[in-house]
NUSEDO-590151 format. One record per residue: x, y, z of N, C-alpha, C in turn; residue in one letter. Coordinates in pm, whole numbers, plus 50000, padded with zeros to 5 digits. Layout:
REM residues N
XYZXYZXYZA...
***
This chain:
REM residues 520
500834988050000500005000050000500865012550000M500375023049932501045035949942500695042150077T501425052750114501155059350241499735064950244S499255069850126497905075250120496875064450145T497065052550086496145041450106496165036650251E497315037350314497425033150453496685042550545K496535055150504495855064950587494345065350562D493885058650458492455059150424491705047550489R490605050850552489735040650611488535038650519V488355026350474487255022750386485995020450470V484905026550429483645025150500482775014750428I482495004050501481684992850453480364993550527F479294996950456477994998350523477144985850504D476654980650614475834968550608474424970850664T473954983250649472594986550695471554977650627T471744975050499470754967350422470854952350446L471914948050513472054933750545471954931550696R472994935250771472974933150915471944942250982D471824954650932470854963850990469434958750976G469114953350860467764948550836467464935750912E468494929350967468284917351047467744920451187Q467714933351223467104937051351465634932751347S465174925751449463764921451449462824933151431P462004932451327461034943051302461524953851208G462774952851162463344963551079463294960550929A462504950850889462444947150748462024958950661T462744960850551462434971650457461824966150330M461024974150264460454970150136461524971050028T461214965649914462154965949800462514980249763H461504988649749461755002549710462545010049818D462285007149943463015013650052464495009750049E464774997050018466174992750007466885000049893K466195001349782466795008449669467065023049705L466135029149777466305043149816467495044849910E467605036250011468705037250107470035034650038I470065024849947471295021949874471745034049793A470795040949732471125052849653471685063849743E471095065449860471585075649953472995072250003L473245059450031474575055150075475605057549966L475235054049844476135055949730476445070749711D475435079049726475595093349705476465099849814D476395094649936477155100850046478615096450047M478965086749962480375082949950480775070250021G479815061750058480155048850119480945040650017V482055034750062482925027349969482325014049927D481755006750024481184993449997479814992650060I478834988149984477484986150035477194971250036I477014965750155476584951750163475074951850148E474614948450029473224950749991472264940150041A472774928750086471874918450137472504904750136G471644894850161472034880750172471274873350062F471784872949940471004868749824470284855349836P470884845749906470234832649913469144832050020I469054842650102468094842450214466654842250165A466384849550057465014850050004465054855349862S463974853249791463874858449655463874873749657E463234879349760463204893949773464594899749794G465394893149878466754897849901467574896949773D467404886149701468154884449576467804895549477F466514898449462466094908849367466634922549408R466604925249539467084938249586468584939849560A469354929449592470804930149570471094931649421V470384924149340470594924749195470334938649139S469214944649181468874957849127469814968649180E470184967449308471144977149363472464976249289I472884963849257474134961849183474084968749048A472964967948981472844974048849472754989248855Q472174994648965471935009048974473085016849037R473955010049111475005017049184475945024449089S476325036649129477205044749045478655044749092K478855044049224480215045749275480685034449366N479815029649452480225020149556480425006049502A481284998749572481364984249553480084978349609V479464969049537478244962649585478584948349625I478274945449751478674932749811477444924749852C477544911749837476514902649887477144892949985G476344888150080476844878950181476514864550145L477434855450178477224841250150477864832850258A477164822350298477764812850392478854804850319R479604797450395480694789550337480124776950272A479264779350173478634768550097478604772549951Q478904763249863479004766749721477714772449664L476514766849694475274772849640475074787349686P475444790349811475344804149860476224813449778D477444809049756478404817449684477974819449539I477454809049476476964810149338475784819949329D474874819049427473724827849427474144842349452R475104844049538475624857449567476254863549441C477044855749373477684860849252476654864349145W475624856149135474584859049037473924872549066E473804875849194473154888349233474034900549209A475334899349234476214911249229476994912449099V476934902549014477854902048900477694913848804R476524920048800476304931148708476684944748767N477204944648886477684957248945478974961448878A479204974548871480474979348815481634974448899A481394973249031482434968449123481794958549221K481754945549184481114935549269482064929749374P481484924849484482264917949586481444906449644R482114895249670481514884049741482084883849882I481184883049980481604882350120481124868950176H482064860250207481704847150261482264845550402T481554837850483481924836950625481634823050681F482264820450795481964808250871482364810651015I481604805051109481904806651250483074797951292G484144804151346485374796651375485624794051523T484864800151612485084797851755484604783851792S485044778451907484594765051947483074763951950P482394774151998480944773752003480334772651864L480894779951769480344779851634480784767651554H481954762451581482384750051513481494738451552R480954739051672480124727951720478784727051647A478334738051589477024738151523477024728951400I477984730451307478034721051194478794708151229P479284707551355480034695951403481254693051315N482064703851295483274702451214484504702951304L485474694751272486764695751341487504707851285T488594711451351489374722851301489874720051160Q490324707851133490834704551000489724704850895D488564699650931487444699450837486994713750803E486974722350904486584736150878487634743250793M488904740550821489984746750742489864742750595A489504730250572489354725450434488184732550365E487084734350439485924741050381486254755650349R486984762150436487364776050412488174777250284I489144768450267489984768850147489144766650021E488224756850030487394753549914486464765049876Q485784770949973484764781149943485394794549903T486504798249969487164810749930487744809449790V488324798149759488864795649625487754796649521T486604790649552485464790949459484994805449437H484914812949545484484826849533485474834949449A486764832649471487784840249398487794836549250R487424824349218487344820449077486204827649005N485214832249084484084839549026484324854549024L484964859649127485084874149147486474877349200C487084888149154488434891449200488424899949328D487224902549381487104910049506486344901349606N487084894849695486494885249789486844889149932V485814889650013486004892250156485674879650234Q486514876750335486244864950417486214868850564W485254862850637485104866050779485054853350864S485904852450968485764841851067484794846551175P483534842851164482534847551260482934843651403M482684852951496483074851351637484594850251651D485294858151570486764857651570487354860851706A486714870051779487304874351906487224863552014T486454853051989486414841752083486984829052022R487714830851911488384819451847489804817951902T490244805451921491604803051972492624810251882E493614816451943494574824651870495264816851760W495794805251791496544797451691495654793351574D494414789751606493514785551499493074797451415Y492864808951478492494820851403493594824451303L494844824051348495964827051257495984817151141C495724804651174495774794151071494724796550964R493444799151002492384800450902492474813750826V492974824250891493174836750820494214834850710V495284827850740496324825250640495794816850525E494954806950558494344798550454493484807150361I492684815950418491804824450338492604833650246A493694839050299494534847850217495144840150101I495664828350128496274820250023495244815749920K493974814149964492924809749873492414821249784A492824833449816492474844649727491664855749788G491384855349919490644866349982491454879149973A490794889949941491474902949931491214911750054T490164908550127489854915350253489584904950360T490214906550474489984897750589489274905850696I488034902150722487234909150824487284901350955N487524908551064487604902151195486394906651277I485364898251284484134902451354484184899851505P483714909751578483434907851721481924905351728D481534893451686480144890151658479204892351775T479684889951895478804891252012479154903252099V479964912452047480294924552122481004921752253G481894911952251482524907352375483844914152407Y484524918652304485884923652324485894937852378T487094942352416487314955952466488314962952374A488344976252373489194983452278490654979152277P491264977452392492684973752394492884960052329V491914951052348491994937752286491764938652136E490844947352096490534948851954491754953551876S492434963751929493624968951862494724958451860A494914951651972495984941851982495774929951888D494504925751873494194914351787494554917251642L494154928851592494464932451454495974933851435I496614940551528498054942651519498814929351514R498434920251601499124907251607498884898951481R497664899651428497384892151304498234897251189L498334910451177499144916351070500614912551085I501074912151209502484908851235502764893951219E501744885551241501974871051250501654863351123T500554866751057500044858650947500804861650817V501224851050752501894852450622500934858050518S501374868150444500544874250339499644885350389G499714888550520498834898850576499054912550512A500254915450468500534928450406499864930250271D499384919250214498794919950081497274921450081D496674921650199495224922650209494834934250299V493564937750294493014947950384492354940850501V492684945050621492014939650740490844948750776F489734942550809488504949750843488054945950983A487164954151038486624951551171485104952951167T484434943651233482964943651238482584941851385H482134952551448481904952251593480424953751628C479984945351720478634946451772478664953751906H477494958651946477434968252056476834962552184N476974949552205476344943152321476794949252454D478024953752462478514960152583478704975252565L478134980552455478214994952432479574999752388G480414990852331481774994852294482074993252146M481044992052063481274989451921482125000151854A481775012751872482535023551809483965023951862T484115022851993485455022952052486285011352001A485694999551990486424987851940486814989551794N485924995451713486214997451571487375007251554A487345018251627488415028151616489735022751669L489665014551773490875008251825491464998751721A490584991551651491064982451547491774990051436A491255001751402491915010151301493305014151349V493425017851475494735021251529495655009151531Q495054997251536495854985051531496244980951391G495684987651288496074984451150494924981251057G493704979851109492564977351021492314989650934A491904987650811491634998750722490244997950660R489394989550716487984989250674487134987750799Q486144996350812485204995550923483844991550870I483294980850924481934976750889480984983350987E479944989850935479074997751021477694998850958C476795005051031475445007250982474985021251020T474015026450948473415039250982472645037751113I472855046851206472225046851338472635034951424N473655027351379474075015651457473065004451453G472165004651354471124994551342471754980751325L471164970451385471714957151367471224947251471G471774935151461471404924351552471554928751699E470624924451781470654927051926470824941951956R471934945852020472144959952055472694967951938A472884961651823473304968851704474784967951673G475194975951577476554975851524477284988951553N478504989451505479225002151499478395011751415T478165023851464477385033851391478275041451295A477875041951168478655049051066478925063351107L477885070251153478045084451184479045086751296E479125077251390480035078851503481495077251461E481795066651386483195064551348483675075151250V482805079151158483215089251059483505102551127V482615106851217482835119651284483985118851385M484195107151445485335105551536486645107051460A486715101151341487925102651259488125117151217L487015124051191487105137951148487535147051264K486955144751381487205153551496488555150651560V488915137751571490145134151641491275130451545R491445138751444492535136551350493905137951414G493935143851536495225145351603495795131951646D494915122551685495415109351726495045098351626I494125101551533493745091951428493805099151294M494975100451239495135108251115494715100450990P493445096050989492955087950879491855095550805Y491625091950682490625098850599489565089150551T488385094550521487315086950457486745095450345T485965089150259485355096650149483925100550176G483475099850301482085102450334481775117550333I480675121050269480175134850272479355136150401D479975141250506479335141450637478075150050641T477955159650551476785168450552475495160850518K475625148550471474445140550435474085130450542K474815130750653474595120750758473205121950819I472805133950857471535135450927470355131350839M470415134750713469305131250623469135116150613H470215108950591470085094450577469745087950710I470225093750820469885088450953468385088850974S467785100150943466345101650963465555092650869R466085091050746465365082550650465415067850692R466575063250737466695049450783465795047150905V465745056950994464865055751111463415054151068A463035061350964461655060750916461335047450851T462185043150758461855030950683462045018350766V462935018750864463155006850948462175006051064S461585017551098460695017851213461425018351346G462755020551342463555021451463463925036051487F463195043151573463515057251599464875058551666P465525069751641466835072451701466635077851842V467315071751939467185076752076467645091152084Q467015098852172467275113152179468745116252208F469385108352293470765111252331471785103352250N471395098452132472315091252045473385100851993K474635096451998475735104851950475515108851805A475855120951772475855126951638474445129451584I473585119351582472305120651512471095121151605V471285119851735470165120751827469615134851836G468345135951873467685148951882468435158551975K469035152952079469715161352178471225162852155N471735157252045473185157352023473745171552015A472955180751962473385194651952472385203752023F471835198852132470875206652210471415208952350A471195220852402471725224552534470615231252614H470275225452729469225231452813469795238252936E470885233052990471465238953111471795253653090S471455261753189471725276053180473185279153158G474065272053228475515274253213475945270653072I475445259453020475815255252884475265265152781H474015269252800473425278452703474155291752701Q474515296652818475255309252825476595307952754D477275296652777478545294352710478395293352560G477345286352514477095284852370476825298252305M476105307052373475795320152317477045328652301L478025326152387479255333852380480275327652285K480375314452286481325307552198480905292952189N480435288852072479905275252054480925264552090A482205267452074483215257252099483355253752248E482715261752334482805258552477482145245252509T481085241652433480375229252464480075220652341F480635224052225480435215652107481785212952041E482075200052017483355196351956483265195251805I482065197051752481885197051607480725206451574M480655210851452479585219851412478375211751365R477185215351406476015207951359475885208151207P476365218851144476315219850998477125208750932E478145203651003479005193250945478285180050923D477155177950992476395165550973475035168250911V474835180550865473605183750793472485189150879G472825194350999471815200551085471925215751067I470775222351066470765236751040471575244351143A471535240051267472285247251371472025241551508G472695247051605472545242851743471165246351794T470625237851879469345240551943469565243652090S468905254052136468955257452279467545255752335L467095243252352465735241152403465605246952543P464505253652567464305259952696463595250452791L464105249552911463525241153015463825247153150G463575239453253463695245053388465145248253426K466115243153346467515246253376468025258553300H467205264053215467635275353132467675288353213S468515297553165468655310453232468095321853149G468205334053203467675345853136468325348253000R469635345852993470345348452866469765340052754A469475327252782468905318552680467485322952644A466715327252745465355331752718465365344252631L466235353852663466335365952581466755362452439R467745353352425468205349252292467075342752214A466275334352281465155327752214464115338052170K463825347752256462865358152220463345366152097L464645369252094465185376451978465085367951852R465365355051868465265345851755463845345551701E462865347251791461465347251751460975361051710L461885370851709461535384151664460875392751771G461095389251898460485396652008461575403552089V461495416752099462415424452182461675429152307E462235426652424461595430652549462595438252636V462075446852721462915453852817463255444952934G464125449753019464585441853133463445438253227D462555447753255461455445053346460485434853288N460175436253159459275426553095459925412953088Q461235412553062461945399753059461855392953196L462015400853300461935395253435460585388953460K459525395853416458175390553435457965377853353D458395378053228458245366353142459065354653196I460265357753248461145347153299460525340053419F459865347553507459205341553623458135331753577V457315336253482456245327453433456795315953350R457905318353282458565307753206459065296653299F459695300453411460195290753507459045282553566K457935289353594456765282453647456245272153547D456195276153418455755266853314456745255353297L458035258553298459055248353275459065237653385A458645241453505458545231553613457425221553589D456485225453502455325216853476455375209753343R456305213853255456405207853122457775201853100K457815190553027459105184452996459915193052900K459225199252807459915207452707459075219652676E459705231252673459025243652642459335247252496V458325248152414458485250452271458425265452238F458785268652115458765282652072457375288752090D456345281252053454995286552065454605288752211D455165280552301454935282852444455485296452485D456675299552436457325312352471456495323952418I456045322852294455235333552236453925335252313L453375324052360452145324952438452375332252569A453525329952630453865336952754453975352052729L454565355752619454715369952586453345376152562V452515369052486451185374252453450315375752577T450545366852675449715366852796450045378352891A451055386352861451375397852947450195407552948T449715411053065448505419453073448815433953042T447795440853001447905454852960447415463753073E448145473653117447725482753222447875476753360G447145482253458447225477553596446435464653611D446985455053686446285442553712445415444153835D444265450253816443345452153928442805438953977A442665429453884442155416153916443285405953897L443475397553995444515387353985443985373954037Q444275363453964443895349954008444865345354118L444285340854230445105335754340445085320654341V443875314754333443775300254339442455295954276N442485284454214441285279054151441245264054169L440105259254214439905244854228438565241454165K438545231554078437335227854007437045213154029V435785210054057435335196254069434315193953960V434565183853876433625181253767433605166353737C432605162053666432485147953630431105144953577G430745132153578429445128053523428325128653625T428665131053753427665130353859426815142653877G427105153653813426305165553835427005177853782G426525189653820427145202053770428555203753824P429395210753748430755213753792430705224553898A431695224153987431775234054094433155240354095E433215253554096434495260854096434625268454227A435755266354294436095273954414437225283354375T436945296454381437855306454325438325316154432L439615318954428440175329654511440805339954419E440475352854441441015363654360441455375154449M442385382854396442755395454459442175406554373E441275414654435440605425154359440935438654424I441655446854349442105459754401442815457954535H443635447354545444425444854664443705437454774G442415434254754441635427354857441405412854816E441685403254907441465389054879439985385754894D439445379154794438035375454795437905361254741M436835354454779436625340754732435145338454704S434875328454620433495325154584433435310754537A432245304854551431995291354501430785292054409V430935285954290429835286654193429735273554117S428485270354080428245258653996428005263253852E428245254053760428025257553621427925245353533G427615247753408427495236953310428885233753255D429695227253334431065224153298432025232853377G433305229053383434285236053466434535250453424P434535253253294434805266853248433635276053282V432405271253259431225279353291431165282353440D431465272253524431465274353668432525284653708A433675283853644434755293253675434395307453637T433855309353517433485322753472432405328753562F431445320353608430405325353697430995329653832K431985322153879432625325754006433365339053992A434005341253876434695353953853433695365453854I432535363253790431545373953785430915376553921R430865366154004430355368254140431305377454218M432595375754201433565384054274433765397554208L433595398254079433745411054007432565412553913H431435417353965430235418853881430505427753761P429965423853649430175431653527429095428353427N428905437253329427905435253224428535430053094K429785426553100430475422552977429895409552921A429705409552791429175397652724430325390052657R430305377052670431355368552611431065366952462L431915372652379431745371552234432525359852173Q433645356652236434495346152180435195338652293L435175325652281435965317052370436615306452282Y437945306552276438655297552183439845291252253Q439985278252232441095270752294441935264452183V443255266152192444195259752099445305253152179N445645240852138446805234352199448055240152134A448915246152214450115252752160451075242452105V451275231552181452245221352142451635207652162T452395197052120451855183652124452025177452263E451345166252283451525158752407450425161452508G450295152352606449285154052710449635165352805T450895169652806451285180952890451345194052810D450655194152695450715205852607450075217952673A450635229552644450035241952690448815244952605Q447755249452672446575254152600446605269352601A446415275152485446255289652476444765292552462T444235300352555442805303752554442655318552519V441785321352426441465335152387440025338152427S439835349752491438505354152535438285368252482V437125370852423436785384352378435485388652448R435555399852517434415405352590433975418552527L432645420952534432095433752484431245439952594E431485452652619430725459752722430515474152679E429245477952661428905491652622429705496352501D429835487352403430535490952281432045489552289G432555487152410434005485252426434315470252414M435355467052340435765453052322437165451252377I437345440752453438675437452508438935422652489A440135419652451440545405652430441565401752534T441385390052589442355384652684442875371252636G444115368352668444695355652626445635350752734Q445665337652753446595331852850446895317552809S448005312652859448425299052827448775291752955A448385279152961448695270953078448515256453039D449185247553111448995233353084447625228553131T446965236453218445605233653263444665242853185D443795237153104442925245053018441985254053099T441475249053212440555257053292441275268953354V442495266653403443285277553459443575288053350V443955283253231444205292553120442955300453087A441785294053096440525300853067440255311853169S440485308653297440275318653401441205330553383A442475327753355443455338453337443115347053216K442645340853108442305348452987441095357453013A440115352153086438905359953118439275371853205Y440115369553306440555380253395441405390453319I442225385453228443045394253144442155403953066H441065398753007440155407252930439445417253021A439075412653141438425421853235439365433053278L440635429953298441615440253334441715450853225N441645446453101441695456052992440455464852990R439305458653021438075466653025438135476953138L438705473253252438835482553364439645494753323I440735492353251441575503453204440765512453112V439985506553023439225514452927438055521652993R437435515153093436375522053167436925534353237R438135532853295438755544153364438965555753270G439285552953147439525563653050438225570553011K437075563253021435785569252985435035574553106T435585572853227434985578353348433865569953405G433675557553359432605549053410433035542453541K432085540253633432375534453763431905519953763D432825510853766432455496753758431725491953881V431855499053995431225494354117429705495354111K429175502954013427735504254001427115491953934E427955483653874427455471953801427285460353898I426165453553894425935442253985425825429353907S425995418153980425905405053916424515402753857Y423485408953916422115406953868421925412053726R422825421253686422665427053553423215418153441D423925407453481424555398953380423545389153326V423415388553194422465379353134423195367653074T
***
């Protein structure tokens, strides 16, 4: 190899083969073709398109992907059996760059399944790899469960495969058992020990049973491997595989200790991640590295303040590098004033210090009750700011309602600085609440509009309630938001009444002359 080839890490994606083996992750024919096209477009070197002998559907998908691929090597998987290898070749032969990948389990546990002795298995390996190489000049061989195979026997069968014509030797950690230091050491020792090792590419295929797949794959590269087998989102058997996005971005970010290159267009990572999640039915966990919803999100006030001043304080890569529009600063109970002000500016709202203080208090109260505060929640808080003096203020509200009879509202309010309370029944919780408000603050205002909208999704969604009142030709609108619809209704009604009080004062009318009896 030239020095440039030694520094390049080949990306072998097996989302369409190992990824689809995840229980429940079966993709349709068209979905496989779509994902293959996206992989090819993003610069994946080798696409393992499927297991051709597994089903007629798999064979057709591999065959069509082979014919449509523009850049990538198209690989099919085959067991160490001649019919498998023949079927695999039939599927990939029309690719511009075809590959046959054949494997057999070499550990004591796996040798026991076909009941083969070490010599019998060695003979089969030589026969099947030779057969594959006679069909195709690009042959990959894998000793399944290599990390639990006896060292001397592993060296023996790897050498046999190389002599039989394998061009790539993949060392699978099939059950995710190994650790990074062992992964690096195993590859290094094989390269140093096995005759002909310098003439082939060593690959690594790591499973994530102990959560170390990415670490093991990168360690193997440091040990001399130059091909990483991976999947989008780490999809795969059991706990999954090495995640493509993780190893690619790790190589990009930590070039200081891993000076290797890949041909992946990282800006396309997020798009294909989301598409694979959709077609496979396996959503990406929120805290998944690189592609998770929270990977570039910061809620802590300290983190948000640091991000606003210099993104590098808490981000080791730019979200744009993986195809995300930008960093997210989701607001929650850990957020501070700086993040709230920044969010308001982002939403086109400029507020003074006093108004910010008021909004921040109500924001904190909301954040204690909601898992996530959305942009529309913030706008609702701004809109709910009352106009003029708050002569009327809600202190406490308790509502009892159900199928057994009329709803009952127990209301406490502060009216012109005086605490007052009332109990009222009504046709539902909102009607009972509005009647209780009118008992404490008699008025002739007629309800022209009552409208409820869910601001955001979920059972903890904020409801924004709009109320429009008309009194003697004067119209006032009140609005409020709360996770409790009845509370939001009460606040919106009181908000509208406060506006009417301000307008009555401007016209010289005395609200104390109005009695509850006058309300129709």
